N, C-alpha and C positions, 0 to 999 in steps of 0.2 A: 449468932454473928461469929463467933470465932471457927462454928462448926462450917459455914461458908466459906470462910477462908482459908479453911485446911484443903476444902474441896475444892478452892481454885487453885490454890498451890498442889496441888496432885495434878490438875489437869495441866498443868504448865509442865510438869516435872514428865507426864507422860510424852506431851509433844515435843518435848525437848530429846528425851529418848529415843523416840519412834524416829527425829528424824536425822540423829546419830546412826541410827540401825541403816537408815537407806542412803545414806551419805557413803558407810562403812560399804555395804552391796554395792552402789552404782561405781564405785574406785576399784573395789577392790576385786570383785564379781561380776557383776552385769556392765560394768562401764567397759571394760579392759581393752585394750586391743593387742593382737598379736603379729609379727611379721610373717607374710606367706614365705616358707622354705625356697630354696632351690631344688625342684624335683627330676631337672631336664637328663637326661641319662640313668637313671636310676631304673628297678626294676619295678613295675606296678603295687608289686605286693610289699617292698620296701617304701613306697609312696605314700601309698594306704596306711601302713605302720607310724609314720611321721606325721600324716595328718592326722590321724587319730587322736594321738599324743596332745596335739595342741587344739585340739576341741572344733578340726574343720572337716568338711565333707566333701566329696570327691565326685565326679562325673566322669566316667572314660569313655572317649569314641575313636574307634580303631581306624585307621588309614594304612593306604599301603606304604610301604616304606623296603631298604634295602637293610633298615637296621637288625639285630635279632627281633624275635619274636616277644611283646610285654615290655619293651623299650620304652620307655618316656622320652618323645619327641618334643612336645612342647607341652607350655601349662598359661593356663589363666585364671587369675590374676597374676604378672608377673612375682620371680622372686624378689622381697623384700619390701613391697605394698604392705600397709596395714590396715588389717580386715579385722570386725569381730568376728568372735567365736560363733560357729555354725556356719560362716560363709562356703559355699559350694566353690570348688576348685575344679575347672574343665582341662582335664588332662587329654593329650593325644598321645594313642598309644600304639606302635608298631605290630602289624597284623604278624610282619616276618613273613616264613615258609619260601619257597622256594622261585626264585628269579630266574625268566628265562628270557634271552634276547627274542625279542619278533623279528621274523623273516621281511624282506624287500621281495613281495610275491607282482610285483606291478611288469608286466608285459609279458608274464606267463599265459600257458594256457589255463583254461578255468580247472580243469581234474588236475593237472600239474600241481596248479595254486594251491589247491585244498590239500591234495597229498602232502604236500611241503608245509603245509599248515599244521597236518597232524602229523607230521614226523618228528616236528620241534615243538610239539605238546600244546597245539591250539586247536581252533577248531572255527570253519566258515560260519558264520552269521549271517545277516541281512542282503541278498544280491539284488542289485538293480543292474539290470539290460537296456542299455538304448544302443541306438545306431552312432556310429562314429564314421565319418568318411576316410582316415587316417589309418585304421587298426582295423585288423581280421577279426571276423567272428569268433567268439570265444576267449580272446587274449583279456585280461584281466589291467583295466584301466587305470584305477585307484584302489586304495583302501582306506579303513578307518580301524583303530588308529595306524601313525602312519609309521614306519620305521624309519631310521632305528630307535629300538627304543627298549627297555626291559618292563617284562609284565607279569603277572602270575597265570602259574599255566591252566590250562581248559578256557581263557578269555576267549570268545566270539568276536571274530576280526569282521568287519563286512565290508565288502567287494561290489566294486564297478565295472561291468562287463561287458566287452562291447557285442553290438549286433553285426556289427558292421555296415559298410554302405546300403541304402534304401536301394533295394531291387528294382528297373524299372523296365518294362515291356517285356518281361521275362528273360532277360540278362542282366548275368550275376558278376562280381570281380571277383576274379582269382586271389585268394588271400596272400599277404608275404607269409612264406612259411619256411623262408631259406634261412639256415643258420639252426632248425629245429628237428626233433628226429623224427623217423616214417612214422612212428604211431600217434605223435601230435601232427603231423600233416595230415592225414588221414583223418584223425577229427574235425582239422580245421576246414578241410573242403567237404565235408560232410556237412556239416553247419552251413554253409552257403549252400547247399544242394550241387554241388559236385563231384565227379569218380577219380579214382587212380584208374588212368590208363594203362600204365605201366610202370616198372623202378627198374630204374638204370643206375649201376656201380661205375664206377669212375674214381680211379688213384688219383691220390690228393694228398700233400703234406699240411698243406694249407687250411684244413677243415679237421677237425676231431671226425674219425671214424663214425660213420651211422648219421650224421648229421645229413640234412639237405644242404644240394650245393647251387640248385638249379630245377627250375619248375617250367613245363612248356605247356601252354601258354603264359609268357613271362606273369609275374605278380602286378597287377593294377592292372592286367586286360580283363576285358567286356566279353563274355563268352554267354552261350545259351545255358541257362539254368539243366544241369544234367549232363553237362560233358566232361568226357575225359580231360586228365592230368598226366602228362608223362614227368615223373619225381627222379629225379637225379640224388644218389646217396654216395659220400663219399665213402672211400676204402683204402685203407692201406697197404692191401696186396696189391703187389704191382703185377701188370699183366705180363703172359708170357713176351719172351722175346720173339719177332715177327723174322719168319725165314728170307733169305734172300730173293727177290724174283729170278726165276728160270729168263733164259737168253734162249730163243729160239735157234736151230742149227747146233747148238752146244749142247756137249753130253750133261747130264746131270748128275753132279757129286758133290759131294757134302765138302764144307772147307777146308776141314782137317785134313783134305787127301791131295790139296793142293799142293805141287810138285815146288819148294822153294830153289834148291840147290840143284845145280847142274849134278847128272851122273857121272861117276868115277871114268877116267878115261877122255884121249883128245876132244877137245871142241872143234867140232867141224862146223867150217865157216861158207855157205853159199852166196857165189856172188854170180850176178848177172851182166853180160856183155852188151853195152849199150849199140844199137845200130851206128853202121862204120858213117861217119862225118857229123855226127851230133856229137856234143862235148858231154860229158858227163854229168849226171844232178849233182850240185853241193847237197852236200852235206845238214840235214837238219838238224840243230843244238836239241838237245832231249828239252822234253818238255818240264817247264818247272811250276807247273798248277799243282797242290796239294792235291793227294791221293785219298783223304781223309775226309769225311763227309763236314762242309761248312756248318760253325756254331751260330747258332738262332741268335737274334738280337734282343740284349737283357730287356724284361721287363719293364714300363717305366716307372718311375719310382711315385709313390703316394706320400700324404701326411697325414696321420693321424690324430686328431686334435683332442687329446684327452683332458679332459677336465672331471674336478671329483672335489668335491666338498665335505670335508671331517666332520663327522655327527659331532655332537658335544661329548666332552671325556673327563673324568676326574683324573686322569694319568697320561703324558703322552703313551701314544702306543705305534708297533711296528707298522708301517706300511709298506706293500710289497705290491708294485704294477709289473705284470708280465706282458707280452706279447707273441705273438704266434703268426707267422706268415708265410711266405714261399721258403725262405732262407731258414727257417727252422723258429724253433724257442728261446729269445732271450728275455732278460728281466732289464727293463729300463729304470726301476724306485726300489730304493731297498732303504729304509732311514725312518727313525721315529717322529710321527708327526703329531700335532698336538691338537686338540678339540679346536670345534670352527675354522682349521685351515684350511685354503685354497688350494688346490695344485692343480697347474696348468701345466701340460706338455706340450710338446708336437713330435712326434716320433715319426719317421720315414721307416713305409714298409713297400713289399712287393706286391701287385695282383689285389689278395684280400688279408685280411688280418683278424684277428679274435684278441681283442685285450680283456684282462681278468685283473683284477684289486682284490686284495687280502688285507685286513683290518686285523692285527692282532693273532692273525694266524688263521682268521678264519675268511671263509669265501664271503665277498661283498656285493658285488656285482662283475657283470660281463657285457662287453659293447662289442658289435663287431662293424666293421669298417670292408667297402667296394668300392 
């Protein structure tokens, strides 16, 4: 009986000791929780060292960012939350690397657009071509991703390119190549089945040298496929001065040899006596008509409606707008602009004008008015 009592007491003691051990383990080891540390802004190496010391695990997801490579951008769970040891923390880490501004190639000819993308560190991706009544064949209508934005170099940019209006009955539409270079104009004409009949150079200060200022037939005209188009290109070389026309019956002599002062000696005045019985004719006053050429009337003034939406910016940047017309080049705006700001200007010009927009000292857009 005494042996049975001792055995019972031993079992009870073992149960008490085991329960105590389990309680100690639960409270001080297995059951404790830790606060998630703040890891944003740290390097991934420092973050892993800090989490391992707390018994936490990490999973790293790399994302595109302007922050240096390896910088923690965000974390889950958030800092301060209580979690059990062994919890996996998800960290968003910056890939870093070079970030380049994506150019806007809308409105460019396809080969010109692909060259611009390659020059800026990108490449052309998928190209979709569709017919469009309002754009000439070969003109880029849209791009994806859209500009302005910054991206990793080497990114492929998808393009939507116009096939021009659909031809009907063997007739094609002359593309609008005004304002483009002669090389691009030849490509646009070739893509719709037209040829260059002739190229003329005309002196002009309203357009940069080498750009097309006129097409004959005019853009938008429907002509038979294979027709020739006369291309007029702007040049800054003035034409030679025209010689004065010769008057029949007068000797030909250079303007510099005309005598403008009387020869030395007494002047001889010859008079004629009127017939008898007639009164002498009254003297006629000298003509007051101007001897110089009459000035041509000034060209009518037009208005360029300039509208520009400033893209999202992290800080204000310098916005400059220039206009070139028959009167020359002038600056119509130069100030700091905030991201998202909408700029609206009505600027007078003569004949035709080219408006160029610069943001932060970089070219972003050009438009033409006629």
